[in-house]
N, C-alpha and C positions, 0 to 999 in steps of 0.2 A: 147965905152960901149955897152953892149948888153941890148936891151929893154926887160924888164921882161914880160913874158906872164902869163896870169891868170892861176891859178892852176885848177885842176879837181874839187876841192871842190867848187870853185866859180861858175863853170858852173852848177853843180847840184843844188846849192842854187838858182841860177837864174831861173832854170826850175821849182822848187817847188813854187817859188814866182809867176811865171807866171801862173801856174796851179791854185794857190789860187785865183788870180785875176779873172780868167775865172769863177771859181766856184762862187765867190762873184757876178760877173756880172750876172750869171745865176739866182742866188737867187733874185737879184734885179729885173731882168726882170720878174720873176714869180710873185713876190710880188707887183711890181709897174709897171704894163704894160704900163701905159700912163704917159706922163709928164704934168706938170702944165703949165699955160700960160707963166710963167717966166722961163721956161726951167727946173724947178725942178721936181722931181718925186712926184706923189700924189696917195694915196691908193684908191681902189674901193671896194664896198660892196661884200661880199661873196654871190654867187648865191644860191638861195633856190632850193631844189629838186622839181620837178613837182608834184602837188597834184592830187590825184585821184578825178574824178568827176562822177556824175551820173545825169541822166535826171529825172525830175518829170514826172510820167506817170499817165494815167487815166485807172483804172482797177476795177475789182470786188474783194473785199476783203471778205474772208470767214474764220471764226473761227470754227474749228471742234473739236470733242471729240470722242474717240474710245471706244467701248465696245465689250465684247466677247459675241457671240451668238452661238446657236447650230442648225444645220440643222435637220429638222424632217419632217415627213409626217403629213398633217393636217387631222382633222375630224375623230377621233377615235370613233368606235362604235362596238357593239357585234352583232353577227348573231346567232339566235336561230333556232333550227329545230322544225318544227311543224308536221313532218311526223313520223308515228309510225314505229317501227322496231329497228334494231341494226345498229349502225354506223359501216360501213365496210371500209371506206376510207376518209381521210382528206388531204387537200393540205399542202405543206410545207410553213414555214414562208418565206416571200419575194415573194410569188407567186402573180402575178397580175391577177385578175379575171375580165374578160370583158363579154359583152353580149353573152350569150350562153355557158359560161364556166360552168364546174361542180363545185359546191360549196362544196358538200360532197356527199357520197353515203350511203344509208341506205338499208340494205338487198340487197346489190350490185346493187341498182337502183340509177341513178343520180338525184340530186336536182340541177336544172339549174338556172343560174342567168339571170333575165330579168331586163332591165333598165326602170325606171319610178318612179312616185310619189305615186301611189295608190297600196298598197299591195293586193295580191289575197286573198279574204276572203270568196269565194264561188266557187263551181264547175262551170266551164264555158263549154258550149257545143254549138251546132248549133240550139238550140230550141228557137230562137228569143229573145235573151237577149241583153240588152244594159246597159251602165254605164261606169264610169271612169276606173274600173278594166278591163272591156271588151276592152276599147281603149288601155290600156297598153299592154295587151296580143296580141291584133291584131297588134299594132305597132311593137312589137318584132318579131312576125311571119313575118311581111313584111320585117323588117331589116335582118332577118336571111334567107330570100329567100323562105319561105314556102307559102306566101300569096302575091298575086299581088298588092292589094290595099284594104284599109279599111278606108273610111272617118270617122273622129271623130263623135261619136254619132250614127254610123250605128248599125244595128241589126244583131246579129249572125244568120247564116243560113248554107246552104250546103257548100258554099265556105269556110266559117270559119271552119266548122267541118272537111272538107277535109284537110285544112292547118294544123289543130291540129294533124290529123292522120299522115301527113308527118313529122311533128316535132317529134312526139312520135317515129316513126320508125327511124329517123335519130339519136335519142339519145338512142335507145335501150330500151325504156320504155315499160314494159309489159302492156297488156290490163288491164283496171280498172274493177274490179268485183263489181257489185252493186246488191242490193236485194230489192224487193218490198214486204213489209210486207202483203199487201192485195192480193198478187198473180197476180197483173195486169201487172207486168213487172218492168223495172228499176225505181228506185226512182226518178231519175232526180235530179234537183237542185231547190233551192228556187228562184223563179223568180216572175215577176209581173203578170204572168198568170199561169194557171195550165198546166203542161206538158201533152201531149196527151197520151203517153205510147203506141201509135199505131205502128204497124209494118211498115217498110219503104215501100214506093211505088215502084213498079217495075221500075228499071233503075235509082233510086235515088242514090246520092252520099252518102258515109258513113256519118251517123248522120242526113241525111235529112229525116224528118218526114212528108214530103209532104208540106213543106213551113213553114216559121216562124209564130208562133202564131196560128197554126191550132187548131180548137176546135173539140171535139168529137172523134170518132174513125173512122178508114178507113176500108172499106170492101175490099175483094179481087179484085173487079172490079173497085176500085177507087172511088166508090160512098160513100158519107157520110151517115151514118145511126145512128139512135138513139140507145143508149145502152138499152139492155133488162133488165127490172126491174121485179124481181119475185113478183107475187101477190098471194092472197089467191084464194079460189075456186070461189068467187063471182067477181073476177076481180078487187078487191079493193087493198088497201095497204097490205103489208105483215103482217101476223098475229103475235101476240106475241108468239104463240106456234111454228110457223115456225122459229122465231128468236131464241127461246130457243133451238130448236133442230139443228140449223145450226152449221156446223163445219167449223172453219177457215181454208182456204186453206193454204198450206205451202208456205213460201216465194219463189218467183221465182228468181233465181240467173242468172244474165246475165253479159256479159263483154262488155266493150266499148273501142274503140280506138280513139274516136272522142271528148273526154272531157279532160280538164285540171283540176287536183285536187289541192287543196290549198297547200298541202305539197310538190308538185312536183317542185315548183319554189320559188325562193327568189327574191323579187323586191327591188332594191336599186336605188338611184338617179344617180349614176355614177359608172364608173369602180373603183375597190378597190384593195388594196394591203393587203395581210395577214400579220399582225404584231404579232399575237400570236395564237397558237392552244390551245383551252381551253378544249378539250375532246380528247378521243383516241378511236381507233377501239375497238369494243366490248361493248362500253357504250350504254345505251338506248338513242335513238335519240329524241323522242318526248319531247318537252319542254326544251331540254338541250341547254345551251350556248356552241356553238361549235367553233366559231372563233371570234377573235377580228381583225377588219380590219380598214384601214385608206384610205383616198383619195390617189391617185397617185401623187397629187400636193404637191410640197415641199415648206416649209416655213422656216424662221429663227426665233427662239425664243430668245428674250433678257429677262433675268430674274435676279433679285438681286438688291442690293442697289446702284450698280454702273451704272445703266441705266441712261443715260443723260436725264435731264428733258425735253430737246427739243424733245426727241424721244417720249414722252408721248403725242403725238398729232396725232390723227387718220388722215390719209391722208398725213402725213409728208414724205418728200423725204429723203432717206439715200443712202449710198454707201456701198456695200458689197464687202469685200476684200477676194477673194477665196484663197485656199491653194497654187494654182499655180501662184499667183501673179495677176490674172485678177481682174479688178474692174467692177462691174455691178450695175446698179441702182436698188433700192428697194423702196417699199412704205409701211408705217405703216398701217396695216389693222385692227388691234385689240389691244386694250389697256385694261388691267384688273389687278387684284391683286390675288395673291395666298397666302395661309396661311400655314406655316409650323412651328410646335411647338409653335403656338400662335403668330408668327410674320408675319405680312402682308408685302409682297414684290411686287414690280411692275413687271408685265409680259407683254411683248410687242411682237406681231407677225409682222414680216416683210415679205411681198410677193415680189417675183422676177418674173416679167412678162415673161421674156425670160427663160423658164424652161430648155432650151437646155444648158444654161451656167452652170447649176447645175448637168449635167450628170457626174456620177461617184462620186458625193458628196452626199451620201445617209444619212450620219450622221457625227457627229463630230463638233469641234469648227471652227468658222469663225470669222473674225473681221468685225464689222459694224461701219462705220464712220458716225457720226451724225453732221449736221451743227447746231451749237448753236447760231451763229450770222452771219449776212451777210449785207454788204453795197455794192451796185452796182454802178459802174462808178464814183469812187471818185479819187481825186488826192492822189498819194502815193509815198513815198521814202523809202529806207532802213532805219532802225532805226539808223544805224551808221552815217547818214547824219544830224541827229539832234544835235544841240548845246544847252546845258543848260545855260540859262542866269543867271547872278548873282542876278538880281532883280526878278527872277522867270520866268517861261515859257520857251519856246524854240524858236530857230531861225534856219534858213538855211543860210549858208555862200556861197556867190557867188564867182566866180573865182578871182575877184578883191579885195576880202576881205570884201565886204559889207555884213552886216547881215540883213536878212529879217525875222521879227517876224512871227511866224505861230501858229495856233491853231491845236492841235493834236486831232485825233478822235480814230478810232478803230485800235488796234494793233494786228498783227499776228506774227508768228515766224520770218517772213522775210520782212514784210512791215508794214508801219504805215501811216495812213490817215492824210493828212495835208491840211490846208486851210489858206487863208489870202490875204491881198492886195499884189499884185505883184507876187503871186504864180500862175503859169499856166503850162499847159502841155508842155513838152519840155524844161523847164527851167533847165539849168545846175547848179548844186550845188556841193560843196565840200563834200566828204565823207571820213570817217576815214579808210575805208577799201573797 
């Protein structure tokens, strides 16, 4: 008899069964990786994914609020002309006027800017004058290189007069014509003493009348002599008849290049920038408001109902965000209110000490960031690290699952202040993100 051999179907079936056993074994190995003490398989817990942690840090927390501001030039004021004549030239808007600049021209003569605190209210010359206005003019003549030195409180004399003459020549100022109604010579100016009206001594500088405060008249040989007083025939006082028949001499007109007239200069405390032109060539100059000027110093004005209350504190520190993205520190220098249509709004001026950072930003909006609350050197974590407790309050969770109750303080967009027992700098806690 022949032994029957297994058929092809049996071989295939055996292969499928073996593959099934291998697959089952693989599943068992994956699900039950370790055996029990009695040789049977026992399940293990599914591993948890690693949790994100952060450290508790010590830092300064700051809450800020932003407001819109506008860059402008501070200190607006008007300039009026006190010089007779016709306006023949005015500077353009945006022109910066400095010491020695021409503010305007009347009858084609310049009106020059001097820097100081006392305006020129009288004609100044070399005839022994002193005062705060004299100091201002002298200091400007020194600064412009026309006078070597002039101590405060000094008296004008030949050196001062010569410096004035040089200044007039440098600016193309014509000689000043003066007239004496009594025929004795130039009228001079109102000073603490009577002007001499005498001719200059030989060899004197322009405007030198033989020294400051000289009295009487000077003869051709330099000797002082008493003025001659007409008398009657008996050598007494002039008679009434003589007075009645006397004829007033005509005014003597002279010119001077050694005096400064009131209308020839404008005195301001600092350099200015022309913000508006209020007159035009052809207008009468005397008494006219010709220019509106501001300081060359830039400030930022916050105005409106959205000004943070924290900014309404003079001396408060703020941060100015410039259009290019730069951030520069600023200080609140002025707080006030403005009224429009009967509604009062807060107006705040912010000064930027480093004016170079505002170069190119002459006007337009900028953002001002104001600190509304600040806590220095406190413990803080991200808000996502806080867990809300069922019984109320908050806690931090340690890596092992332990909960540590905390008190919360100041909140910012990215950090929250925490405190409590067991909370310290460097402590690792679980965070949701």
